[in-house]
N, C-alpha and C positions, 0 to 999 in steps of 0.2 A: 388567229384562228378564231371562228365563231362555233361555241358549242350550243345547243338546244338547251333550253329549260330543263332540269330534271323531271322526269314522269312524263315528257310531253313524246307526243308522236306513238302513244301506245305502248310503251315500254315503262316498267316499274323500275325505279331508280334503286331500292334498296336490292332488289336482285342483282341488278348490275353492278353495283357497289360489291356485292357478294363476290363475283367474279374476280376483280382485284386482289382480294383476299385469298381467293384459292390460288391465283399466280404467285403474290408473295410469299404465301406461306410453303407451299407445296414446291416451288420450282426456284424463286428467285434466292428467298432466304436459305434454303437447304443448299444452294450452290449448283443444282443440276443445271441452271440456266443463267447465262451471266445478266441477262437483263430482258424484260418483257414488256412490250409496246402494243396495245390494243385500241383499235380505232372501230367504234361500231356506229353506223348511219341508217337512217330511215328516211324514206321521201328525198333522199338527197342531202339532208341534214344531217351534221354530225350530233349524236345525242350520246356519246361517251368515248372519251379518250382518256388513257392511262398509260405513265412510263414508270417503270421502277428498274431498279439495278444501275449498274456502271455500263457508260460507252467503253470505257478501256480500262484494265486492271489498274486499280488505284485512281483511276480519272474522276470526272464528273460524272453526273447522272445523265442518262438518256432523256431526249427530250423531243419536241418537234422537227428539230432540225438533223437529227441524228441520220446516217446514211447508213443502209443494209444491203448487203449484198442478196438480191432477190432469186437468184439462181432459176429454177423454171419457171417461176412467175413472169419471166422473160416470154415464155412459150405464147401465151394468149397476144402478146403485144405482136410477134412476128406473125401468128395467125391473121390478127386483123389487117396487119401490112399487106399478106397476101391477096385478102379479101378486097381491100383497096383497088387492088391491079385487077382483079376479076370484075369489079364495077364497072372498071374503064374499059373491059372487052378486049384486054390483052394476054390473058389466058382463062382458063375455065376449072372448074373442080374436079372435072372428069377429065383433064389434059392428061395423058402418060407424061411422065416426070421426064424421060430420055427427049420429049420434044424439046425441051428446055436445057436440059442437062445430059446431052448426048453420052457423056463419059459413062452414063448408067445403064446404056443400051444392052440388052443381051444379058443382064446378069443373072448366075443361075442359083439354084438352091443347093445349099451342101448336101452332100450325100455320100459322106465319109472321105477317106483318105488321107486321115492323120491330121496331125494338129498342125503342119506346115502349109505354105503355099507352095505352088498351087493347090487346091483342091479339086476333089472330084464333087463334079456337078449336075445336075438335071435341071431340065427347061422348067419355067415357072407357067403356071396355067393361065395366068393373068398378066398382063402390064403392070407394073407400079404406077400408079396414079397421083395427083395431088392429094386427093380424098384420102390416100393411105399414108402420106406425110401427117397429114392434121389430124387423123384420128388413131396413128401410130400400129397401123395394119400393114406397114410398108416391107416388113421381113427384116428390116435393118434392127440393130441391138446398140447397147451400150458397152464398152470394154468393162466397166466397174463392177458388172454383174456375176463375173467370174463363175460363168457355168455352162460355156460351152467353147468348141472350138473356135466358133467365129470371134465371140467375145476376147478371145486370148489372141485373135490376129488383130483385132483393132488395139490391144494393149502393147502387143509386140512393134506394132507400127507407130505407136504413137501419136496415132492420129487425132485423138482429141485433145490435144496439148495446145492450149489456147496461146501459149507465149515459145512455140516451138518452131518447125521448119516450113508448116503448111500454113499458106492462106485460104481462102475459102475454095478457092478454085482447085489447089492442091489437094484439100481435102476431099472433095468430090472426084478428082481422080485416084486417089488412094482407094476410096469406097468402092470405084468401079473395079477394082481388083480383086475385092472379097464377093464371096457369095452371100446370099441371103440366108436366113435361118429357116425361112418358109416362105409359099408362094404369097405374094400380095392379097390381102382379103383374107387369108386363111387362119389367121390368128392376131392375137394383139400382144405387141411386146414394146415396152418404154425403151427410147432407142434415141438415136440423134436424127431421127425424121425431122425435126422443127429447127435444127442446124442446117438441113439440107433444103429446107423450105425457106431459110435465109438467104441460100445460095440462088434459089429460084426467084426471090425478091430482087437480089442484086441483077440478075441477068434480062428480067424481065422489063425492069424499072430503069436500067443502065446507070443505077447511083449504087455507092458503096451501102451497106445496111446502116451503118451507125448516121450517116447522112441523111437517108430516109428516114430513118425512125426519127432525127433531129428536124428535117423540115415537114415531115408530113402528119406526123402524130406528137411529138413532143411540145412543139413550138406553139401549134394552134391549140393544144391543151392546157399551155402554158405549166408544162411538166418542167421545170427547170432543174431539177435535182436528181434527173434520171439520166444515166450515161453508160457506156461500156468503160471508160476511163473516168475517174474521179478528177477533178481539174485541180491543180494545186492549191487554189486558192479554199478549196473545201476539204482538203484533205484530213485536216484537224476534226470534223465532222463524220468521218469514218469509223465505225465502231469496229473493236477487235472481234474476230471468228473463231469459234473453237468446234473440236470433234470430240466425240465420245471414244475412249479405249477402256476395253475390258480391264478391269482390274485397276486401272487407273483413274477413270472418270474423266473429267473435264479436261482437255489438251489443247494448248493453243494451236490454231490451224492458220491465220494469217493475222499479222498484228496491222492494227491501222496505221501506225505510223511509217510503216514499211511495207505495204501492202501490194499484192500482184497488182492488185486493181487501179494503183496509182500508174499505171504503165497501160500503153494502148497495147491490146492484144493484137497478134499477127492474124490470129482466126478468129473472127467477129462470131462468137456464138449468139444466134438466134434462138438456141434451144435453153441458154443457162447464163450469160453472161453480164446481164445488167444488174448497176446498183441504182436504188431508189430510196425514198421516204415513205412515209405511212402517207403522209398529205399528198403526193405525187400520185401515189397509186391508188389514194380515194378519189383523184380527179379522173382516173383511167376507168374505174367502176362506174362512176356516176356517169359517164359517157355510155358506158354499155346500159347500164339501168335506164338511160334517157333515150334508148332507142338509136344510139350512134353520134348524139348531138351533145356539145356542152357550151354554153354561153356564147352559142351564134357560131361555135366552130363545129362543122357536120364533118366526120371521120369517115363513117358509113352509113349506109342507108336502114332503115328499122328492120326491112324484111331481110335484109343480109344478117343482121344480128340473129334474127329469127332462124335463119338456116342455120347458122353455126350454133345456136344452142339447144338443137334437136340431138336426139340419139343417132347417129350414123351408123352404128357397129352393124354388121350384116345380120338379116333377121330378125333386128330388133333386140340383138343379143347383151348381155351385160358382160362385165369384165370377169365375173367368175366363172363364164361360161367360155369366153376366147383368151383370156390371158394366158400366157407363157413366160410372164417377166418374174424375175427374182423378186423385183422391186418396183414400186410404184407409190405415186403421190396420194394415192386414193384408196380407200376400202374397195373391195371388189363387188361384193352383192349388192342389187340393186343399184349400179354404176354404169350408165353408158358412157359414150363418148361422143362427142361432136366434133366441130370443125375447129379444134384447139383448147377446148376445156372437158373436163369430166362432167357428166351431166345426172342429176338425180332423176332417176325412171321409176324407182320402188322404193317409196319410204318405209314400208313395214319391213322389206328385205335388208334395208341399211340398219335396221334397229337404232337408229338415231333421228330425233326431230328435225323435220325439215319440210320442203315441198316439193312436187314433182315440177321439175322445169328448172330447179335451182342448178347453177353451174359454178364452177369453181376450180381450182390448183393450189398447188404448194410448190414449195423449192426445199432443197436437200439441208440447206441450213435452218430449217424448220419456221421459216415464213410461210402463211398462206392467206388465202382470202376465199369468200364465196358471196355469190349474189343471188340474191332470193327476188325473183321479179313479181311473184305471185304476193308477196309481204312489202315489195320495194325496200327490201333490208339488204345491206352489204356489211361485211366485216372484213377487215385487215389485220392480221398478226405478224408481228416482226421480233426477233429474235437472230440469234445466230451461232447455231448449234447442229453439227451433224453426225450421225445422219438424221433424219426426220421421224425416224419411226423409232427413236429410242424409249420415247414417252407418248403415253395416248392424249397429248394435249390437245389435239385438234377435235377430237370426239367430245373431250369434257367441253371447250369452249361452246362448241356448236350446240351440245345440250344446253349449257346455262344460257346462253344468248336466248335461245327460243324459249325456255322457261321463263324469261321476263317480258314477253310477248302479253300483254293484257287484252 
């Protein structure tokens, strides 16, 4: 790994080093997080890389080879995969979803009728389109939100269980029997939309999602440490994963030595199933920042990425206006949503330093990334603690990184 000379690329080395002190004292030494790994790059070059904490209980420190469950940082990859098919003329951003997934034709909106299935429904005002999947305005939800009869039906059917009875086709069939929370385009709700988009990629391309990712994205970008199933030869590099329990603090969620990610999932989750490294995701970010190309490998076109990273919420709204979600990987004020990424549309309303046009997302295990095309800056943060909103670490990191710009 090559790291640029300290103080180069317009970043103050002393201020960057201060970030490591905060991570160590506030999060790792205190036991709030098991580890913390931070990569900061500008102009495509790594200007700061630090690793702290243990990869596993009582084990060796994390390093550049450590593997992390990146959860919803999978979503931008799936969105890029879909847009590759758009560029081939095989599907369009405004294509009705049921044209590719007929199981979802005629879905209604929940209109009362109790907690069970079948539900009383009413017709939607608009059909669900691919853009609704990309920007989470589909009317779908997540079972873990625990706030409606619809997400209760998701939980009852165990339709989000990666190692359950459903593959992607079965997952779509199960969704087709549960009403939507709202008519597509009328609200924003964090949801299984990107998992549905993964099924669209499979149907349109004729390839399994993991095969498509491997052949069309990961191999060309030399992302050799990104996959749904950690190979046996690399399982010793997979970190332990934790969850926060009120009154108990950090509790083991998934041990690296016996991880669920060591087995191939029956349900390939385009919304949250990947494992990766900071260096691999760095290559993905470089490709995005470089207009869709890296080291001679063209993944998508420059104008396609420009389309993806604009705000696509109806009427130019932000999440504070449209969100019906209990949970998100983003602050709502000043945040729009593009085709697979949250987009900064109003820096003042966000109350965090940044740039208009910056795009980003994170994962439930507290991993995060952002890409700032104005400053040609990107960040990748890795750790393994759920949920991602326990600590304000993303806000703190972003503030400190931008404070180091000279």
